[in-house]
N, C-alpha and C positions, 0 to 999 in steps of 0.2 A: 556661259554660266557665271554668275556674279559671285565673287568671294564675299563671305560674311565678315563683318568687322570683328575685331577682337572683343569689344564690349558685348556684342550680341552673342558671340560664341560662349563667352563667360556666363552671360545671363542664361543661355540655353542649358549649359552644363549644370549650373546651380539649380535650375528648375528641375532637371532630370534627377539630380541627386536627391532633392527634397521629395519628389514624387516616389522614387524608389525606396527611400527610407521610411516614408509615411505609410506606404502600402506593402512594406516588407512582410514576409511570412511571420506570423505571430508564433511564439514558442508554444509547444504543446506540453502538457504535464502527463507523463506516462508512468503508470504503476503496473506491476505484474498482473497479468490476466489470470494466472493460475493461483489458486488459494495457497497460502503458506500453511503448512501442517507442522505442528509442534507438540511436544509432550510437556507436561508440567515440569518446571525447573529448567527447561531449555532457554537459550537465548535465541531470538529470532530477528531477522532483518526484513522489514516491510519495504521493498524496493520501489523507488519512485524517482523520476528524473525529468529534467527539462530537455526537450528536443526541438530545435537544435540546442546543444549544450551552451547555455548562457549562465553567467554568474548569478547565484542567488545569495551571495554573501551579505548583501545589504538589504535583502528582502525579508519580510515577515513570512515565516513558514508555519502553518498551523496543521497539526494532526489532531483530528477529532474522532470520536466514536459516537455516532448518533444513538440516542437512547440513554446515554450516561448523563448524570447530573452532578457536577458540570461535565460537559461533553469534551472538554479539552484534555487530550492525552499529553501533548507536547506543543508548546508555542515558543518558537525561536524568534526573537525580535531584538534588534540592535546588538547582535552578537551574544545574546544570552537567553537562557530559558526563563520564561515568566512563571515562577513557582506559584505565585499567588492565585492564578486562575487554573492551574493544573488539577485534574481530578486526583484526590489524595491516594487512590489505589495505585497510581502510577508513579508516585513520589520516589525519586532516586532509582527508577527502573527504566528510564528512557533516555535516549540521546540521539542527536543527529551527528553525521560525520562532518564536523565543522570545516575541516581542511578540504573536503570534497564539494562544499557549497559553491566554490568558485568555478567548478566544472558542471554545475547544474544538478549535482546529486543531492536530492533532498530526502533520501531514505532515512527511516527511523529504526533504531534498534530497541527492542524491548528485552530487558534482562529478566531472568527467572519467571518465565511465563506461568500464569495461573489458569486454571480452568475458566475462571470468570473473564479472562481476556479475550475469549472467543468472540468473533463478530466481524463486522465490516468497519474498516478504518478509512477515513477520508483525509486526503492531503489537499491543502488549499494554499495558494499563493495569491493573496488579495490584490497585489499591485498589478499582476498580469491577468487577473480575473480567470484563473485556471484552477480546476480541481479534478481529482481523480480518486478512485477508490480501490482498495485491496482487501481481500478477506483473509482472516486468520482462523484456522480450525485448530482447536486444542483438544486432545484426547489422551487418556491415560495409556492406552495401547494403540499404536498405529503400526500396521505392518508395512513392509516396503512398498506395496502397491498403493498405499495411501488410504486403505479401507479403515474407517473409524471402528473403534472397539465395539460399539453397540451393534453394528452390522455383523461382526464376527460372533458375538454372543447370540444374536437372533438366528444365525445360520446353524450354530452348534445345537441350540435348543430344537430347531426344526428337524435336524438330523436325528436327534435322540427320540423325538416324538415319532418320526417315521419308522425308526428301528423298533420302537416299542409296539407300534401297530402291526408291523410285519411279524414280530415275535408272537403277539397275541393271536394273529390269524393262523400262524403255524401251530400253535398250541391247541386252538379250537379244532383244527383239521384232524389232529391226532386223536381227539376224543371220539 
């Protein structure tokens, strides 16, 4: 077996390094699969992170809500929020965890949630061409099981109607 020369070993090593870095696993953007449930006035965190955790400190991070005009809820670029393109209904109500960007945490906090905040939010990091979505449900009354108020009201109304029909049938039988 012949020994390889030092230059050929160095060339082989550099080639392997280039190939492995070029085809290395691309980071994924992962948001919570469970809907976030909040009541009006609550603060809520829409969780989203890069996996594996790579720094997003120097990246543009866009949070949008499709259907809004403008759709931008929060855009973080060059270390600051771009107020001029932010939807006015979110003014002074959103923030990223800037100290956590270096760990790939691109979660957004919404302060003083409103009923109108309900919907699907999209997080996008253009430089890595990754995006993910998370849903926010806002209801005035939400029980511990996460059942929205309108379902509770419909259930109660249905029970009252059934009780009324039973009572009416019993009264008719007595006649």
